[in-house]
Backbone as CSV, one residue per row, in Angstrom:
resi,resn,N_x,N_y,N_z,CA_x,CA_y,CA_z,C_x,C_y,C_z
1,MET,22.257,-178.522,-105.007,20.451,-178.923,-104.946,20.578,-177.127,-105.062
2,PHE,21.320,-176.350,-104.079,21.270,-175.045,-104.015,22.408,-174.116,-104.384
3,GLY,22.431,-173.669,-104.730,23.490,-172.182,-105.537,24.252,-171.729,-104.824
4,PHE,24.950,-170.971,-105.147,26.181,-170.609,-104.247,25.410,-169.407,-103.644
5,SER,25.034,-168.698,-104.147,23.870,-168.129,-103.322,22.666,-168.198,-102.507
6,GLY,22.130,-169.530,-102.924,21.166,-169.894,-101.619,21.910,-170.184,-100.562
7,LYS,23.099,-171.099,-100.624,23.924,-171.386,-99.613,24.133,-170.449,-98.528
8,LEU,24.652,-169.182,-99.418,24.565,-167.831,-98.433,23.712,-167.480,-98.011
9,CYS,22.400,-167.679,-98.402,21.385,-167.239,-98.047,20.810,-168.122,-96.747
10,ILE,21.228,-169.710,-96.679,20.856,-170.074,-95.871,21.697,-169.800,-94.324
11,PHE,22.970,-169.946,-94.736,24.185,-169.571,-93.832,23.683,-168.344,-93.056
12,ALA,22.954,-167.082,-93.828,23.016,-166.120,-93.069,22.012,-166.257,-92.051
13,LEU,20.453,-166.998,-92.858,19.956,-166.758,-91.926,20.168,-167.765,-90.415
14,LEU,20.913,-168.996,-90.583,21.439,-169.494,-89.757,21.799,-168.797,-88.305
15,LEU,23.026,-168.033,-89.124,23.795,-167.162,-88.161,22.885,-166.344,-87.471
16,ILE,21.874,-165.911,-88.269,20.838,-164.576,-87.262,20.002,-165.668,-86.405
17,TRP,19.959,-166.915,-87.186,19.016,-167.609,-86.325,19.698,-168.032,-84.637
18,LEU,21.027,-167.959,-84.613,21.718,-168.400,-83.999,22.576,-167.331,-82.632
19,THR,22.440,-166.165,-82.981,21.895,-165.150,-82.706,21.503,-164.705,-81.955
20,ASP,20.360,-164.973,-82.406,18.839,-164.035,-81.396,18.648,-165.358,-80.361
21,PHE,19.273,-166.418,-80.521,18.968,-167.859,-79.400,19.888,-167.491,-78.487
22,GLN,21.132,-166.901,-78.963,21.934,-167.326,-77.610,21.939,-166.628,-76.623
23,LYS,21.724,-167.492,-75.188,21.494,-166.608,-74.300,22.816,-165.288,-73.718
24,VAL,21.850,-164.463,-73.397,22.757,-163.603,-72.767,22.791,-163.007,-71.578
25,MET,24.139,-163.854,-70.944,23.321,-164.319,-69.437,25.185,-164.077,-68.591
26,ILE,25.077,-163.381,-67.790,26.137,-163.079,-66.954,26.022,-163.784,-65.476
27,LYS,27.410,-164.652,-65.277,27.378,-165.150,-64.001,27.842,-164.283,-63.002
28,LEU,27.733,-163.954,-62.220,28.334,-163.141,-61.100,28.288,-163.804,-59.577
29,TYR,28.939,-163.340,-58.627,28.688,-163.998,-57.047,29.376,-163.016,-56.528
30,GLN,27.910,-162.218,-55.522,28.273,-161.123,-54.272,29.385,-161.051,-53.600
31,GLU,29.749,-162.528,-52.988,30.926,-162.521,-52.851,32.327,-161.926,-53.211
32,ASN,32.312,-161.806,-54.461,33.028,-161.008,-55.025,32.860,-160.902,-56.665
33,PRO,32.615,-159.731,-56.925,32.007,-159.531,-58.714,33.259,-158.908,-59.352
34,ASN,33.180,-160.285,-60.053,34.793,-160.170,-61.238,34.462,-158.857,-61.755
35,PRO,35.364,-157.860,-61.412,35.841,-156.819,-62.475,35.764,-156.114,-63.651
36,LYS,36.399,-157.186,-64.291,36.067,-157.732,-66.134,35.146,-157.749,-66.053
37,GLN,34.039,-158.660,-65.709,32.577,-158.812,-66.287,31.571,-157.503,-65.907
38,ILE,31.838,-157.036,-64.683,31.537,-155.650,-64.307,31.540,-154.686,-65.020
39,GLN,32.899,-154.364,-65.881,33.014,-153.424,-66.678,32.356,-153.849,-68.187
40,GLN,31.856,-155.220,-68.611,31.546,-155.590,-69.229,29.953,-155.051,-69.663
41,ILE,28.896,-155.083,-68.373,27.774,-154.780,-67.843,27.758,-153.100,-67.706
42,VAL,28.887,-152.319,-67.793,29.103,-150.732,-67.845,29.169,-150.441,-69.287
43,ASP,29.582,-151.399,-69.978,30.299,-150.990,-71.653,28.656,-151.026,-72.259
44,VAL,28.000,-152.217,-72.078,26.490,-152.437,-72.502,25.285,-151.195,-71.939
45,LEU,25.766,-151.062,-70.774,24.921,-149.587,-70.229,25.262,-148.355,-70.776
46,LYS,26.697,-148.427,-70.950,26.831,-146.900,-71.235,26.404,-146.469,-73.075
47,ASP,26.590,-147.956,-73.551,26.553,-148.620,-75.254,24.647,-147.957,-75.002
48,GLY,23.909,-147.497,-73.931,22.254,-147.538,-74.157,21.821,-148.729,-74.204
49,GLY,22.182,-150.000,-73.924,21.880,-150.850,-72.944,20.997,-151.289,-72.434
50,LEU,20.042,-152.702,-72.300,19.224,-152.712,-70.869,19.842,-153.837,-70.478
51,ILE,19.907,-153.746,-68.785,19.899,-155.130,-68.275,18.872,-155.877,-67.115
52,ILE,19.186,-156.719,-66.605,18.222,-157.341,-65.570,19.195,-158.154,-64.759
53,TYR,19.470,-157.392,-63.664,20.097,-157.660,-62.594,19.811,-158.128,-61.364
54,PRO,20.093,-158.535,-60.241,19.965,-158.855,-59.132,20.215,-157.621,-58.356
55,THR,19.097,-157.473,-56.947,19.247,-156.442,-55.956,18.998,-157.329,-54.712
56,ASP,18.617,-156.573,-53.408,18.673,-157.554,-51.977,16.810,-158.030,-52.027
57,THR,16.197,-157.474,-53.097,15.048,-158.271,-53.458,14.659,-158.703,-54.352
58,ILE,13.812,-158.630,-55.134,13.595,-159.101,-56.700,14.092,-158.638,-57.691
59,TYR,14.689,-159.295,-58.737,15.640,-159.081,-59.884,14.618,-157.471,-60.694
60,ALA,15.485,-156.613,-61.081,14.909,-155.466,-61.598,15.587,-154.788,-62.788
61,ILE,15.075,-154.185,-63.884,15.466,-153.959,-64.994,16.499,-152.456,-64.484
62,GLY,17.371,-152.249,-66.004,17.898,-151.202,-65.546,18.370,-150.943,-66.776
63,CYS,18.984,-149.363,-66.516,19.452,-149.035,-67.918,20.461,-147.479,-67.109
64,ASP,21.354,-147.050,-68.083,21.489,-145.505,-67.388,20.889,-144.789,-67.395
65,ILE,20.812,-143.728,-66.490,20.295,-142.708,-66.059,20.512,-141.428,-67.160
66,PHE,21.282,-141.357,-67.938,21.383,-140.457,-68.677,21.333,-140.590,-70.276
67,ASN,20.806,-142.036,-70.471,20.688,-142.570,-72.072,18.897,-142.353,-72.111
68,ALA,18.891,-141.313,-72.433,17.142,-140.919,-72.854,16.366,-142.332,-73.675
69,LYS,17.622,-142.560,-74.768,16.612,-143.722,-75.420,16.632,-145.201,-74.493
70,ALA,17.638,-145.329,-73.963,17.750,-146.429,-73.088,16.329,-146.131,-72.056
71,VAL,15.953,-145.180,-71.341,14.848,-145.013,-70.436,13.633,-145.556,-71.087
72,GLU,13.527,-144.946,-72.421,12.273,-144.934,-73.160,11.925,-146.531,-73.158
73,LYS,12.841,-146.937,-73.576,13.010,-148.428,-73.946,12.162,-149.525,-72.838
74,VAL,12.902,-148.873,-71.259,12.508,-149.490,-70.184,11.133,-149.711,-69.976
75,CYS,10.732,-148.706,-70.007,9.116,-147.783,-69.900,8.370,-148.796,-71.142
76,GLN,8.575,-148.652,-71.918,8.031,-149.344,-73.098,8.225,-151.278,-72.882
77,MET,9.225,-151.465,-72.360,9.383,-153.089,-72.041,7.965,-153.308,-70.727
78,LYS,8.067,-152.071,-69.994,6.933,-152.400,-68.401,5.398,-152.045,-69.346
79,GLY,5.378,-151.392,-70.144,4.464,-150.811,-70.674,3.940,-149.563,-69.865
80,VAL,4.266,-148.762,-69.701,4.423,-147.248,-69.119,4.566,-146.296,-69.812
81,SER,4.393,-145.589,-69.592,4.885,-143.734,-70.489,5.935,-143.385,-69.445
82,SER,7.030,-142.817,-69.784,7.985,-142.618,-68.950,7.199,-141.440,-67.973
83,ALA,6.683,-140.313,-68.541,5.863,-139.633,-67.362,5.175,-140.176,-66.584
84,LYS,4.550,-140.885,-66.578,3.656,-141.784,-65.280,4.893,-143.047,-64.710
85,ALA,5.743,-143.327,-65.212,6.778,-144.758,-64.521,7.000,-144.235,-63.281
86,ASN,7.097,-145.340,-62.411,7.340,-144.671,-61.027,8.790,-145.589,-60.836
87,LEU,10.014,-144.498,-61.304,11.120,-145.168,-61.884,12.251,-145.069,-60.324
88,SER,12.743,-145.502,-60.721,13.919,-145.253,-59.226,15.402,-145.485,-59.910
89,PHE,15.909,-144.664,-58.898,17.766,-144.530,-58.964,18.500,-145.323,-58.162
90,VAL,19.367,-145.963,-58.843,20.001,-147.082,-57.552,21.614,-146.361,-57.257
91,CYS,21.903,-146.068,-56.315,22.784,-145.092,-55.904,23.713,-146.071,-55.025
92,LYS,25.002,-145.370,-55.008,26.076,-146.037,-54.327,26.316,-146.158,-52.816
93,ASP,25.626,-144.570,-52.528,26.125,-144.406,-50.942,25.002,-143.423,-50.904
94,LEU,25.357,-142.647,-49.877,24.277,-142.054,-49.150,24.893,-140.666,-49.583
95,SER,25.857,-140.162,-50.174,26.348,-138.980,-50.462,25.972,-138.725,-52.178
96,HIS,25.890,-140.546,-52.692,25.523,-140.126,-54.334,23.722,-139.623,-54.125
97,ILE,23.064,-140.016,-53.566,21.960,-139.452,-53.394,21.424,-137.865,-53.038
98,ALA,22.136,-137.342,-52.678,22.090,-135.971,-52.381,22.279,-134.993,-53.883
99,GLU,22.928,-135.616,-54.643,23.212,-134.944,-55.996,22.138,-134.865,-57.051
100,TYR,21.270,-135.888,-56.478,19.980,-135.958,-57.308,18.571,-135.867,-56.342
101,ALA,18.612,-135.894,-55.629,17.623,-135.401,-54.760,17.698,-134.680,-53.243
102,LYS,16.674,-133.873,-52.768,16.679,-133.056,-51.557,16.436,-133.888,-50.402
103,VAL,17.383,-133.758,-49.455,17.572,-134.401,-48.510,18.007,-133.624,-46.977
104,SER,17.106,-133.495,-46.062,16.996,-133.215,-44.884,18.155,-133.405,-44.503
105,THR,17.887,-132.724,-42.783,18.699,-133.914,-42.110,17.965,-134.999,-41.570
106,PRO,17.136,-134.651,-41.112,15.998,-135.963,-40.134,16.126,-137.356,-41.426
107,ILE,15.477,-136.467,-42.665,15.718,-138.018,-43.363,17.331,-138.670,-43.643
108,PHE,18.310,-137.695,-43.838,19.282,-138.102,-44.323,19.381,-139.400,-42.962
109,LYS,18.991,-139.055,-41.354,19.369,-139.937,-40.406,18.400,-141.034,-40.625
110,LEU,17.326,-141.097,-40.969,16.609,-142.209,-41.535,17.319,-142.781,-42.367
111,MET,17.821,-142.249,-43.673,18.146,-143.597,-44.597,19.103,-143.919,-44.066
112,LYS,20.202,-143.337,-42.856,21.285,-143.991,-42.959,20.958,-145.229,-41.811
113,ARG,19.888,-144.880,-41.429,19.482,-145.858,-40.191,18.925,-147.025,-40.910
114,TYR,18.669,-147.233,-42.260,17.961,-148.419,-42.741,18.759,-149.194,-44.122
115,LEU,19.697,-147.848,-44.828,20.662,-148.483,-46.256,21.854,-148.363,-45.986
116,PRO,22.241,-149.396,-46.431,21.969,-150.167,-47.667,21.058,-151.113,-47.010
117,GLY,19.915,-151.115,-47.914,18.563,-152.349,-47.556,17.812,-152.097,-48.576
118,PRO,16.332,-153.297,-48.323,15.368,-153.584,-49.291,14.389,-152.544,-48.848
119,TYR,14.755,-151.061,-49.488,13.744,-149.834,-49.090,13.916,-149.102,-50.312
120,THR,13.154,-148.950,-50.494,13.048,-147.334,-51.917,12.665,-146.068,-50.776
121,PHE,13.033,-144.868,-50.789,12.894,-143.500,-50.775,12.447,-143.388,-51.336
122,ILE,11.204,-142.256,-51.440,10.514,-141.160,-52.382,11.061,-139.978,-51.985
123,LEU,11.644,-138.774,-52.642,12.443,-137.897,-51.924,11.970,-136.871,-53.498
124,ASN,11.852,-135.540,-52.814,12.059,-134.534,-53.639,13.152,-134.396,-54.333
125,GLY,12.794,-134.657,-56.287,14.416,-134.214,-56.915,14.713,-133.168,-56.816
126,SER,16.222,-132.566,-56.917,16.905,-131.537,-57.074,16.965,-131.233,-58.514
127,HIS,17.801,-129.928,-58.809,18.133,-129.789,-59.896,18.838,-130.228,-61.074
128,GLN,19.769,-131.406,-60.420,20.583,-131.855,-60.812,20.043,-133.101,-61.704
129,LEU,18.603,-133.254,-61.528,17.884,-134.946,-62.221,18.251,-134.589,-63.554
130,PRO,18.527,-135.338,-64.326,18.795,-135.812,-65.658,17.601,-135.101,-66.631
131,LYS,17.705,-134.471,-68.020,16.803,-133.715,-68.257,15.166,-134.418,-68.850
132,LEU,15.874,-135.640,-68.943,14.017,-136.837,-68.515,13.462,-136.396,-67.778
133,PHE,14.214,-136.460,-66.575,13.294,-136.273,-65.664,12.997,-135.249,-64.992
134,LYS,13.258,-133.892,-65.719,12.898,-133.035,-65.118,11.246,-132.230,-64.882
135,GLN,10.386,-132.904,-65.594,8.950,-133.220,-65.532,8.786,-133.665,-64.044
136,LYS,9.248,-134.761,-63.553,8.630,-135.170,-61.952,9.799,-134.893,-61.395
137,LYS,8.627,-134.044,-60.022,9.207,-133.808,-58.831,9.880,-134.453,-57.763
138,THR,9.488,-135.732,-58.104,10.058,-136.724,-57.118,10.697,-137.608,-57.692
139,VAL,11.637,-138.236,-56.987,12.725,-139.888,-57.450,12.118,-140.641,-56.257
140,GLY,12.197,-142.083,-56.716,12.451,-143.059,-56.016,14.484,-143.045,-55.541
141,ILE,14.557,-143.526,-54.702,16.120,-143.322,-54.397,16.423,-144.818,-53.514
142,ARG,17.130,-145.880,-54.335,17.596,-147.409,-53.633,19.383,-147.050,-53.157
143,ILE,19.277,-148.050,-52.309,20.690,-148.300,-52.253,20.705,-149.816,-51.703
144,PRO,20.688,-150.726,-53.025,20.323,-152.079,-52.196,21.097,-152.876,-51.459
145,ASP,21.355,-153.602,-50.550,22.087,-154.230,-49.909,23.011,-155.662,-50.809
146,ASN,23.445,-155.478,-52.168,23.908,-156.361,-52.938,24.868,-155.606,-53.528
147,ALA,26.020,-156.615,-53.565,27.230,-156.193,-54.170,27.641,-155.943,-55.400
148,ILE,26.714,-156.957,-56.256,26.449,-156.547,-57.082,26.056,-155.194,-58.059
149,ALA,25.040,-155.495,-57.581,24.556,-153.794,-57.857,25.183,-152.581,-57.470
150,LEU,26.035,-152.584,-56.489,26.797,-151.453,-55.832,27.955,-151.508,-57.058
151,ALA,28.430,-152.577,-57.383,29.740,-152.850,-58.150,29.485,-151.747,-59.483
152,ILE,28.171,-152.358,-59.902,28.071,-151.955,-61.324,27.365,-150.097,-61.023
153,VAL,26.922,-149.820,-60.217,26.873,-148.225,-59.999,28.068,-147.412,-59.869
154,GLU,28.841,-148.083,-58.904,29.992,-147.952,-59.014,31.295,-147.633,-60.320
155,ALA,31.481,-148.692,-60.884,32.055,-148.334,-62.220,31.185,-147.627,-62.898
156,LEU,29.916,-147.345,-63.128,29.124,-146.634,-64.257,29.655,-145.321,-63.998
157,GLY,29.502,-144.982,-62.599,29.757,-143.900,-62.385,28.679,-142.285,-62.349
158,ASN,27.513,-142.646,-62.031,26.402,-142.384,-62.134,25.295,-143.502,-61.379
159,PRO,24.103,-142.932,-60.995,23.091,-143.976,-60.453,22.333,-144.870,-62.204
160,LEU,21.871,-145.760,-61.452,21.369,-146.816,-62.734,20.164,-146.713,-62.510
161,LEU,19.188,-146.461,-63.831,17.458,-146.266,-63.356,17.344,-147.821,-63.033
162,SER,16.063,-147.877,-62.401,16.025,-148.835,-62.223,13.979,-149.563,-61.584
163,MET,13.524,-150.274,-62.372,12.761,-150.590,-62.045,12.307,-152.287,-62.202
164,THR,11.272,-152.160,-61.167,10.872,-153.773,-60.589,10.122,-154.586,-62.168
165,LEU,10.823,-155.807,-61.611,10.915,-156.540,-62.723,9.243,-157.280,-62.608
166,LYS,8.921,-157.150,-61.751,7.477,-157.855,-61.194,6.388,-157.053,-61.525
167,ASP,5.391,-158.025,-61.840,3.878,-157.191,-62.389,3.033,-158.269,-61.818
168,ASP,1.967,-157.562,-61.695,1.011,-158.316,-60.621,0.880,-159.630,-60.646
169,TYR,0.496,-159.957,-62.481,0.151,-161.452,-62.518,1.522,-162.023,-63.394
170,ASP,2.933,-161.694,-62.645,3.782,-162.371,-62.625,3.985,-164.138,-61.782
171,GLU,4.358,-164.805,-62.437,4.726,-165.863,-61.301,6.101,-165.304,-60.821
172,VAL,5.666,-165.738,-59.479,7.073,-165.795,-58.388,8.266,-165.922,-58.902
173,GLU,8.626,-167.106,-59.489,9.656,-167.503,-59.993,10.141,-167.149,-61.417
174,TYR,9.266,-166.211,-62.119,9.938,-165.307,-63.215,10.793,-163.643,-62.767
175,THR,10.836,-163.447,-61.449,11.075,-162.473,-60.751,12.200,-162.693,-59.816
176,CYS,12.430,-163.866,-59.933,13.540,-164.245,-58.542,14.856,-165.483,-59.306
177,ASP,14.169,-166.145,-60.026,15.058,-167.356,-60.923,15.982,-166.946,-62.155
178,PRO,17.182,-166.734,-61.990,17.578,-165.952,-63.305,17.586,-166.579,-64.792
179,GLU,17.571,-167.875,-64.292,16.857,-168.710,-65.371,15.817,-168.789,-66.510
180,LEU,14.851,-168.426,-65.541,13.794,-168.089,-66.088,13.363,-166.708,-66.279
181,ILE,14.032,-165.800,-65.769,13.798,-164.358,-66.188,14.754,-164.295,-67.287
182,GLU,15.820,-164.811,-67.540,16.146,-164.957,-69.125,15.564,-166.070,-69.962
183,GLU,14.896,-166.519,-69.395,13.910,-167.310,-70.957,13.211,-166.815,-71.224
184,ARG,12.256,-165.465,-70.194,10.961,-164.684,-70.742,11.523,-163.522,-70.817
185,TYR,12.326,-163.075,-70.794,12.679,-161.480,-70.917,14.240,-161.452,-71.637
186,GLY,15.006,-162.497,-71.615,16.355,-162.531,-72.595,16.246,-161.303,-73.977
187,ARG,15.236,-161.908,-74.501,15.270,-161.121,-75.730,15.055,-159.760,-75.715
188,GLN,14.591,-159.012,-74.643,14.346,-157.878,-74.606,15.095,-156.642,-73.833
189,VAL,16.110,-157.568,-73.543,17.384,-157.368,-73.107,18.433,-157.003,-73.284
190,ASP,19.771,-156.793,-73.191,20.802,-156.867,-73.695,21.832,-158.014,-72.974
191,LEU,21.662,-157.903,-71.575,22.083,-158.850,-70.448,21.418,-159.267,-69.316
192,VAL,21.494,-160.254,-69.376,20.975,-160.826,-67.843,22.054,-161.417,-66.989
193,ILE,22.037,-160.593,-65.711,22.829,-160.743,-64.586,22.401,-161.473,-64.060
194,ASP,23.051,-163.398,-63.771,22.709,-163.915,-62.681,23.280,-164.467,-61.243
195,GLY,23.008,-163.578,-60.344,23.605,-163.034,-59.169,23.150,-164.464,-58.345
196,GLY,22.302,-164.977,-58.565,21.695,-166.102,-57.978,20.049,-165.905,-57.462
197,MET,19.383,-166.711,-56.668,18.369,-166.677,-56.574,17.793,-165.477,-55.506
198,GLY,16.909,-164.747,-55.991,16.719,-163.472,-55.841,15.497,-163.673,-54.371
199,GLN,15.180,-162.566,-53.912,13.716,-162.736,-53.138,12.534,-162.597,-53.955
200,ILE,11.244,-162.716,-52.987,10.102,-162.964,-53.820,9.714,-161.456,-53.484
201,GLU,9.890,-160.684,-52.699,9.008,-159.608,-52.207,9.924,-158.182,-52.670
202,ALA,9.055,-157.643,-53.122,9.671,-156.010,-53.415,10.371,-155.586,-52.141
203,SER,10.671,-154.125,-52.591,11.484,-152.780,-51.308,10.410,-152.630,-50.620
204,THR,10.204,-152.341,-49.629,9.492,-151.399,-48.953,9.546,-150.064,-49.461
205,VAL,8.960,-149.150,-49.450,8.618,-148.024,-50.022,7.809,-146.890,-48.911
206,ILE,9.289,-145.925,-48.546,9.104,-144.915,-47.741,8.880,-143.228,-48.707
207,ASP,7.342,-142.774,-48.580,7.827,-141.793,-48.721,7.651,-140.441,-47.709
208,CYS,9.051,-139.542,-48.249,9.675,-138.617,-47.701,9.164,-137.359,-47.901
209,THR,7.949,-137.155,-48.894,7.946,-135.810,-49.382,6.794,-135.294,-48.584
210,VAL,6.351,-135.912,-47.498,5.421,-135.585,-46.790,5.784,-134.799,-45.285
211,ASP,4.853,-134.318,-44.382,5.742,-133.652,-43.577,6.210,-134.576,-42.653
212,GLU,5.807,-136.378,-42.143,6.081,-137.253,-41.900,6.321,-138.319,-42.643
213,PRO,7.404,-138.964,-42.750,7.603,-140.136,-43.674,6.316,-141.479,-43.221
214,ILE,6.684,-141.559,-44.225,4.611,-142.863,-44.386,4.998,-143.818,-45.272
215,VAL,4.920,-145.164,-45.308,5.311,-146.401,-45.994,3.865,-146.151,-46.440
216,VAL,4.450,-146.815,-47.648,3.197,-146.592,-48.688,3.031,-147.610,-49.471
217,ARG,4.030,-148.307,-49.408,4.371,-150.336,-49.866,5.342,-150.792,-49.085
218,GLN,4.075,-151.920,-48.013,4.938,-152.735,-46.906,5.739,-153.669,-48.138
219,GLY,6.914,-153.977,-47.779,7.833,-155.429,-48.690,8.479,-155.568,-48.057
220,LEU,9.610,-155.935,-48.282,10.485,-156.983,-47.496,11.496,-156.232,-46.522
221,GLY,11.463,-154.925,-46.610,12.118,-154.150,-45.597,11.234,-153.653,-44.114
222,GLU,11.197,-153.951,-43.313,10.573,-153.834,-41.885,10.817,-152.555,-41.694
223,VAL,9.785,-151.714,-40.874,9.989,-150.185,-40.607,9.881,-150.262,-38.887
224,ASP,10.145,-149.256,-38.084,10.328,-149.430,-36.589,9.173,-147.943,-36.756
225,PHE,9.037,-147.004,-37.338,9.059,-145.346,-37.034,7.153,-145.382,-37.041
């Protein structure tokens, strides 16, 4: 019925179909993230890949902050320009933050009080920001209380660029259920990391670029200042 070339063509199409539909998901446990799997994730990031990963709030899209093409892909996925996008850096600890943002003593004490936790601090960027972000005077900084996210950043060796997965029109399930997240976004990223069910609220955003810190978005994290 089919000649050799026809069968070869069908086989190639089947292989493409199987590759396209295979799940790009890694299961990790917060209690003890597997180092080999963490390294697999880091390899994807260093190769310019995009991941969807768990935080202490809703799931987020992430990439290496030093890979300009990957950053542009994240922005395209969210339908925003890199110049206008509200991008955040996920850092491993407070000392990591000081490399990329200007932190006064009062702000350092404030962050030490709330981090790790479900908060994003808007800070003035330092001269060490990657070239792509030089045009942005401020940067959002996060240290999520999530062992998986922190293990990824630790192994990567630099902050993870992060953007919330949630849009105003999104159903809650598609921002916190990893199976549904993979179903909707799996073909747009290189890996979806299943770290269990996420939260349904985003982080609380605190602007520290003004005279007195102010909450510009009330999220999961409570504040009392």
